[in-house]
C-alpha positions as a printed NumPy array, in Angstrom:
array([[-12.263,  -0.12 , -28.665],
       [-11.651,  -1.398, -25.145],
       [ -8.687,  -1.085, -22.84 ],
       [ -7.139,   0.246, -19.646],
       [ -8.541,   3.633, -18.671],
       [ -6.868,   3.859, -15.243],
       [ -4.305,   1.753, -13.405],
       [ -2.721,   1.858,  -9.948],
       [ -0.784,  -0.322,  -7.52 ],
       [ -0.565,  -0.599,  -3.754],
       [  1.983,  -2.316,  -1.536],
       [  2.282,  -2.362,   2.271],
       [  4.549,   0.285,   3.768],
       [  6.889,  -2.214,   5.438],
       [  9.711,  -4.064,   3.718],
       [ 12.914,  -5.978,   4.317],
       [ 16.102,  -5.058,   2.468],
       [ 17.383,  -8.224,   0.82 ],
       [ 21.037,  -7.427,   1.349],
       [ 20.271,  -7.254,   5.06 ],
       [ 18.351, -10.528,   4.888],
       [ 21.099, -12.228,   2.865],
       [ 23.758, -11.255,   5.384],
       [ 21.613, -12.557,   8.238],
       [ 21.011, -15.843,   6.403],
       [ 24.715, -16.25 ,   5.631],
       [ 24.187, -15.823,   1.891],
       [ 26.202, -13.672,  -0.504],
       [ 23.917, -10.634,  -1.089],
       [ 24.713, -10.759,  -4.819],
       [ 22.831, -14.055,  -5.028],
       [ 19.661, -12.128,  -4.193],
       [ 20.314,  -8.773,  -5.838],
       [ 22.011, -10.03 ,  -9.018],
       [ 21.313, -13.758,  -9.314],
       [ 17.6  , -13.435,  -8.515],
       [ 17.346,  -9.753,  -9.345],
       [ 15.539,  -8.571,  -6.216],
       [ 16.471,  -5.676,  -3.908],
       [ 13.61 ,  -5.236,  -1.433],
       [ 10.619,  -7.331,  -0.395],
       [  7.308,  -5.988,   0.845],
       [  6.195,  -7.518,   4.14 ],
       [  2.475,  -7.201,   4.959],
       [  1.453,  -6.617,   8.551],
       [ -1.502,  -8.552,   9.922],
       [ -3.737,  -5.561,   9.115],
       [ -3.055,  -5.83 ,   5.367],
       [ -4.567,  -8.772,   3.543],
       [ -5.762,  -9.521,   0.01 ],
       [ -8.98 ,  -7.541,   0.486],
       [ -7.469,  -4.406,   2.008],
       [ -4.644,  -4.296,  -0.528],
       [ -7.104,  -4.685,  -3.405],
       [ -9.272,  -1.871,  -2.083],
       [ -6.261,   0.343,  -1.409],
       [ -5.071,  -0.129,  -5.002],
       [ -8.423,   0.894,  -6.476],
       [ -9.46 ,   3.648,  -4.052],
       [ -7.297,   6.51 ,  -5.438],
       [ -8.338,   6.059,  -9.086],
       [-12.134,   5.853,  -8.78 ],
       [-14.446,   8.825,  -9.184],
       [-18.14 ,   8.975,  -8.359],
       [-18.852,   8.51 , -12.071],
       [-16.707,   5.371, -12.111],
       [-18.55 ,   3.963,  -9.101],
       [-21.867,   4.554, -10.872],
       [-20.796,   2.945, -14.16 ],
       [-18.838,  -0.093, -12.945],
       [-20.921,  -3.216, -13.569],
       [-18.252,  -5.804, -12.884],
       [-15.706,  -6.208, -10.075],
       [-13.287,  -9.113, -10.45 ],
       [-10.431,  -9.927,  -8.074],
       [ -7.85 , -12.421,  -9.246],
       [ -6.029, -13.988,  -6.311],
       [ -4.525, -17.195,  -5.02 ],
       [ -4.467, -15.926,  -1.429],
       [ -8.131, -15.211,  -0.833],
       [ -9.453, -14.651,   2.682],
       [-12.418, -17.031,   2.583],
       [-13.125, -20.417,   0.987],
       [-16.606, -19.235,  -0.028],
       [-16.983, -15.455,  -0.015],
       [-15.046, -13.573,  -2.675],
       [-12.626, -10.747,  -2.032],
       [-14.568,  -8.833,  -4.678],
       [-17.681,  -8.729,  -2.483],
       [-15.685,  -7.009,   0.267],
       [-14.11 ,  -4.621,  -2.26 ],
       [-17.493,  -3.736,  -3.779],
       [-18.675,  -2.571,  -0.367],
       [-15.462,  -0.817,   0.692],
       [-15.322,   1.209,  -2.528],
       [-19.013,   2.125,  -2.593],
       [-19.67 ,   0.791,  -6.096],
       [-23.265,   0.862,  -7.358],
       [-25.314,  -2.065,  -6.014],
       [-26.306,  -3.696,  -9.329],
       [-22.788,  -4.831, -10.155],
       [-21.451,  -8.375, -10.361],
       [-18.574,  -9.188,  -8.003],
       [-16.551, -12.387,  -7.953],
       [-13.104, -13.89 ,  -7.49 ],
       [-11.003, -15.927,  -9.915],
       [ -8.32 , -18.437,  -8.946],
       [ -5.72 , -19.951, -11.261],
       [ -2.403, -19.212,  -9.606],
       [ -0.834, -16.027, -11.013],
       [ -3.093, -16.072, -14.085],
       [ -6.265, -15.101, -12.183],
       [ -6.181, -11.357, -12.896],
       [ -5.675, -12.001, -16.612],
       [ -8.712, -14.293, -16.639],
       [-10.579, -11.424, -15.006],
       [ -9.246,  -8.96 , -17.55 ],
       [-10.39 , -11.083, -20.495],
       [-13.854, -11.403, -18.927],
       [-13.954,  -7.642, -18.41 ],
       [-12.947,  -6.966, -22.022],
       [-15.776,  -9.141, -23.302],
       [-18.27 ,  -7.423, -21.002],
       [-17.299,  -3.867, -21.893],
       [-17.324,  -4.658, -25.621],
       [-20.979,  -5.685, -25.369],
       [-22.065,  -2.978, -22.895],
       [-21.098,   0.423, -24.322],
       [-20.522,   3.117, -21.727],
       [-20.175,   0.663, -18.839],
       [-16.935,  -0.205, -17.001],
       [-15.24 ,  -3.069, -15.186],
       [-12.803,  -3.057, -12.288],
       [-10.164,  -5.804, -12.389],
       [ -7.768,  -6.291,  -9.48 ],
       [ -4.884,  -8.686,  -8.887],
       [ -4.076,  -8.902,  -5.166],
       [ -1.873, -11.403,  -3.376],
       [  0.565, -12.2  ,  -0.606],
       [  3.423, -14.425,  -1.72 ],
       [  4.607, -16.54 ,   1.191],
       [  7.018, -19.495,   1.257],
       [  8.427, -19.568,   4.758],
       [ 11.355, -18.206,   6.734],
       [ 14.758, -19.431,   5.528],
       [ 13.08 , -21.402,   2.722],
       [ 14.534, -21.573,  -0.789],
       [ 11.737, -19.316,  -2.001],
       [ 11.962, -16.759,   0.807],
       [ 13.665, -14.146,  -1.349],
       [ 10.836, -14.308,  -3.936],
       [  8.07 , -13.396,  -1.494],
       [  6.173, -10.108,  -1.63 ],
       [  2.771,  -8.454,  -1.277],
       [  0.693,  -5.986,  -3.239],
       [ -2.195,  -5.319,  -5.572],
       [ -2.838,  -3.739,  -8.968],
       [ -6.216,  -2.261,  -9.934],
       [ -7.29 ,  -1.581, -13.521],
       [-10.384,   0.26 , -14.724],
       [-11.495,  -1.165, -18.079],
       [-13.628,   0.986, -20.396],
       [-14.553,   1.542, -24.05 ],
       [-12.786,   4.918, -23.984],
       [ -9.379,   3.931, -22.58 ],
       [ -6.865,   6.678, -21.888],
       [ -3.795,   4.473, -21.359],
       [ -3.841,   1.357, -23.539],
       [ -6.156,  -0.194, -26.124],
       [ -6.111,  -3.978, -26.515],
       [ -5.779,  -5.024, -30.135],
       [ -4.813,  -8.446, -31.497],
       [ -6.691, -11.628, -30.504],
       [ -5.045, -13.377, -27.562],
       [ -3.768, -16.952, -27.421],
       [ -4.033, -19.218, -24.359],
       [ -2.271, -22.421, -23.345],
       [ -3.126, -24.939, -20.605],
       [ -1.166, -27.906, -19.227],
       [ -1.918, -29.917, -16.092],
       [  1.457, -29.802, -14.322],
       [  2.842, -29.461, -10.793],
       [  5.43 , -26.707, -10.984],
       [  3.896, -24.743,  -8.084],
       [  0.864, -25.5  ,  -5.926],
       [ -0.583, -25.024,  -2.431],
       [ -2.961, -27.63 ,  -0.999],
       [ -5.824, -26.393,   1.193],
       [ -4.121, -27.773,   4.289],
       [ -0.884, -25.831,   3.754],
       [ -0.164, -22.202,   4.659],
       [  2.806, -22.101,   2.307],
       [  3.24 , -23.103,  -1.319],
       [  5.178, -26.024,  -2.747],
       [  7.384, -25.419,  -5.756],
       [  9.593, -27.459,  -8.043],
       [ 12.002, -24.633,  -8.792],
       [ 13.86 , -25.942, -11.819],
       [ 10.724, -27.387, -13.418],
       [  8.853, -24.139, -12.744],
       [ 11.513, -22.143, -14.593],
       [ 11.444, -24.586, -17.5  ],
       [  7.636, -24.52 , -17.699],
       [  7.534, -20.718, -17.678],
       [ 10.08 , -20.447, -20.503],
       [  8.374, -23.194, -22.504],
       [  4.997, -21.469, -22.174],
       [  6.439, -18.143, -23.344],
       [  8.18 , -19.697, -26.357],
       [  5.139, -21.743, -27.357],
       [  2.728, -18.84 , -26.951],
       [  4.911, -16.385, -28.861],
       [  5.203, -18.818, -31.773],
       [  1.444, -19.313, -31.908],
       [  0.507, -15.69 , -31.155],
       [  2.837, -14.225, -33.775],
       [  1.733, -16.8  , -36.336],
       [ -2.004, -16.316, -35.839],
       [ -1.692, -12.53 , -35.946],
       [  1.029, -12.301, -38.628],
       [  3.068, -10.315, -36.115],
       [  6.832, -10.014, -36.28 ],
       [  9.037,  -9.119, -33.348],
       [ 10.054,  -5.972, -35.246],
       [  6.484,  -4.734, -34.709],
       [  6.784,  -5.064, -30.912],
       [  8.034,  -2.111, -28.886],
       [  8.097,  -3.794, -25.47 ],
       [  7.27 ,  -7.042, -23.688],
       [  5.654,  -7.163, -20.252],
       [  6.094, -10.353, -18.243],
       [  4.641, -11.962, -15.181],
       [  7.633, -11.646, -12.836],
       [  8.019, -14.119,  -9.953],
       [ 11.466, -12.501,  -9.735],
       [ 12.989, -10.013, -12.138],
       [ 15.484, -12.36 , -13.808],
       [ 12.704, -14.801, -14.763],
       [ 11.292, -12.89 , -17.715],
       [ 14.742, -12.153, -19.07 ],
       [ 15.533, -15.867, -19.203],
       [ 12.507, -16.353, -21.446],
       [ 13.096, -13.272, -23.589],
       [ 16.809, -13.629, -24.401],
       [ 16.526, -16.629, -26.784],
       [ 13.918, -14.753, -28.829],
       [ 16.218, -11.742, -29.128],
       [ 18.89 , -13.856, -30.815],
       [ 16.829, -13.431, -34.   ],
       [ 16.869,  -9.597, -34.109],
       [ 19.441,  -6.914, -34.884],
       [ 21.457,  -5.239, -32.152],
       [ 19.442,  -2.011, -32.065],
       [ 16.128,  -3.774, -31.54 ],
       [ 17.671,  -6.164, -29.026],
       [ 19.033,  -3.234, -27.03 ],
       [ 15.693,  -1.404, -27.13 ],
       [ 13.652,  -4.42 , -26.029],
       [ 16.098,  -5.305, -23.258],
       [ 16.131,  -1.702, -22.047],
       [ 12.345,  -1.632, -21.848],
       [ 12.375,  -4.998, -20.103],
       [ 14.705,  -3.718, -17.398],
       [ 12.48 ,  -0.659, -16.874],
       [  9.466,  -2.943, -16.506],
       [ 11.148,  -4.724, -13.587],
       [ 11.863,  -1.646, -11.441],
       [  8.822,  -1.889,  -9.171],
       [  8.936,  -5.689,  -8.9  ],
       [ 12.593,  -5.492,  -7.881],
       [ 11.581,  -3.335,  -4.901],
       [  8.287,  -5.02 ,  -3.962],
       [  8.689,  -8.71 ,  -4.744],
       [  6.318, -11.249,  -6.242],
       [  2.673, -10.205,  -6.049],
       [  1.364, -13.199,  -8.005],
       [ -1.77 , -12.151,  -9.94 ],
       [ -0.791,  -8.48 , -10.02 ],
       [  2.798,  -9.068, -11.104],
       [  2.297,  -8.746, -14.876],
       [  0.385,  -5.499, -14.459],
       [  2.921,  -4.116, -11.998],
       [  5.489,  -4.604, -14.761],
       [  3.236,  -2.629, -17.112],
       [  3.016,   0.282, -14.661],
       [  6.768,   0.162, -14.116],
       [  7.444,   0.244, -17.85 ],
       [  5.076,   3.134, -18.542],
       [  6.331,   5.208, -15.624],
       [ 10.04 ,   4.762, -16.344],
       [ 10.368,   4.498, -20.127],
       [ 11.106,   7.752, -21.948],
       [ 10.974,   6.485, -25.532],
       [  7.473,   4.989, -25.677],
       [  4.894,   6.935, -27.678],
       [  1.239,   6.621, -28.651],
       [  0.696,   3.743, -31.054],
       [  3.549,   1.635, -29.689],
       [  2.601,  -2.004, -29.272],
       [  3.188,  -3.909, -26.033],
       [  2.984,  -7.705, -25.835],
       [  1.939,  -9.267, -22.528],
       [  2.881, -12.715, -21.231],
       [  0.669, -13.944, -18.405],
       [  1.513, -17.189, -16.618],
       [ -0.118, -19.041, -13.752],
       [  1.414, -22.253, -12.472],
       [ -0.496, -25.447, -12.766],
       [ -0.533, -24.144, -15.563],
       [ -2.325, -21.584, -17.733],
       [ -0.667, -18.946, -19.874],
       [ -1.948, -16.267, -22.22 ],
       [ -0.336, -13.832, -24.633],
       [ -2.073, -10.664, -25.782],
       [ -1.186,  -7.174, -26.947],
       [ -2.221,  -3.559, -26.851],
       [ -1.283,  -0.17 , -28.217],
       [ -0.608,   2.948, -26.189],
       [ -3.191,   5.719, -26.445],
       [ -2.414,   9.362, -27.18 ],
       [ -1.672,  11.16 , -23.905],
       [ -1.269,   7.949, -21.894],
       [  1.5  ,   9.447, -19.754],
       [ -0.898,  12.071, -18.394],
       [ -2.921,   9.352, -16.671],
       [ -0.144,   7.678, -14.697],
       [  0.803,   8.241, -11.049],
       [  4.589,   8.052, -11.012],
       [  5.049,  10.712,  -8.314],
       [  2.502,   9.044,  -6.025],
       [  4.115,   5.64 ,  -6.531],
       [  7.573,   7.031,  -5.817],
       [  6.258,   8.537,  -2.59 ],
       [  4.569,   5.269,  -1.611],
       [  7.843,   3.374,  -1.987],
       [ 10.074,   6.079,  -0.509],
       [  8.012,   6.369,   2.677],
       [  8.051,   2.674,   3.512],
       [  9.588,   1.479,   6.754],
       [ 12.695,  -0.684,   6.546],
       [ 12.375,  -3.62 ,   8.949],
       [ 15.119,  -5.354,  10.852],
       [ 15.28 ,  -9.115,  10.391],
       [ 13.784,  -9.604,  13.866],
       [ 10.874,  -7.263,  13.035],
       [ 10.324,  -9.024,   9.701],
       [ 10.273, -12.468,  11.297],
       [  7.917, -11.307,  14.063],
       [  5.455,  -9.899,  11.523],
       [  5.8  , -12.992,   9.332],
       [  4.917, -15.317,  12.211],
       [  1.885, -13.333,  13.396],
       [ -1.362, -15.158,  12.649],
       [ -5.024, -14.268,  12.765],
       [ -7.02 , -15.995,  15.506],
       [ -9.066, -19.031,  14.52 ],
       [-11.206, -19.264,  17.651],
       [-14.602, -17.611,  17.981],
       [-14.536, -14.186,  19.61 ],
       [-14.11 , -10.479,  19.007],
       [-10.574,  -9.405,  18.126],
       [ -9.22 ,  -5.931,  17.444],
       [ -6.039,  -5.33 ,  15.442],
       [ -3.643,  -2.437,  15.598],
       [ -0.316,  -2.117,  13.858],
       [  2.147,   0.647,  14.555],
       [  3.553,   0.568,  11.025],
       [  0.432,   0.391,   8.851],
       [ -0.835,   3.774,   7.634],
       [ -2.902,   2.591,   4.652],
       [ -6.295,   4.123,   3.945],
       [ -8.051,   0.761,   4.352],
       [ -7.022,  -1.943,   6.797],
       [ -8.297,  -5.034,   8.608],
       [ -9.348,  -3.772,  12.034],
       [-11.48 ,  -6.519,  13.606],
       [-12.639, -10.097,  13.442],
       [-15.994, -10.689,  15.123],
       [-17.946, -13.951,  14.974],
       [-15.412, -15.147,  12.369],
       [-16.23 , -12.141,  10.148],
       [-13.516,  -9.817,   8.849],
       [-14.245,  -6.135,   9.391],
       [-12.333,  -3.349,   7.696],
       [-11.844,   0.322,   8.539],
       [-11.479,   3.231,   6.121],
       [ -9.425,   6.031,   7.642],
       [-10.874,   9.556,   7.486]])
């Protein structure tokens, strides 16, 4: 047995309301809130980056016993802070994890955290009693007034993987799919991503359909044996586009149940935005914390997708008492206490950049109240502070 023992997300406490942004951009707000399916978008201040968000996601769920038994720290990201040093090395230090652990970073667009998860599963299966920490942390950034602006976001999801999981046990063998395509990419010389929007949508749907056909065939699994699907969500309408054709094959009751669970899985993404590698696992948290009909033994099927492109489908079953190990109240408070930015404030924060010249720089941000934040750059080294 191996699975998710603990799970948590973090997002910066500043956001822009997308109806406000739509009005400012001269766009019908329904295009954002209904057509795209997004309501709010997290906006990271300069003091919140991939490292600090990753550490903030993991900090609340780790005990001293966890820190002593974690052998593996993996951060999946496509917005790392260094071309050489991994975010995981920073996180290992910030969280005080035992020194004889491996720490590294994985990049493959939005698939990186899933690659980390599969590595962690293999490790825990062969090392009884030991644990792995897998984190997806990213800042999605396309540019002001760009076509992708409304699908930006920022956040991180941390998962503790163990052989005595209290939330979800992974079960059936997964299936992966790789194609060398250019639906979304970001060259080293660019601060923003390039995307072929229509092709990206088509690739995502094609990957889901192909993987479901192969996954269900290899595992002799019917859709009637699935209680919910969790999707990687660049925006909340994306997964629904892929799911609806599959639901044409089922009766009305099952279709209604699966669609209801899908909508519940999008709640947090709708109010945070695209967090790339953490997006699939944010949908899992959202589903578990909002669904009232799920019970132990229910099977969830996961669709992970990273442009470029790699996809994977896998499944797991909920563990008895899983609801006792969630943090719905804490997550509600995190989202409720965020600061709503004006468009001018949002654009000012968006344009702020870290210095590239040598020197010693200190950072303060009136909005950021996170436990861990980027406080200095000295001799080109990022230094973080943990609040008392």
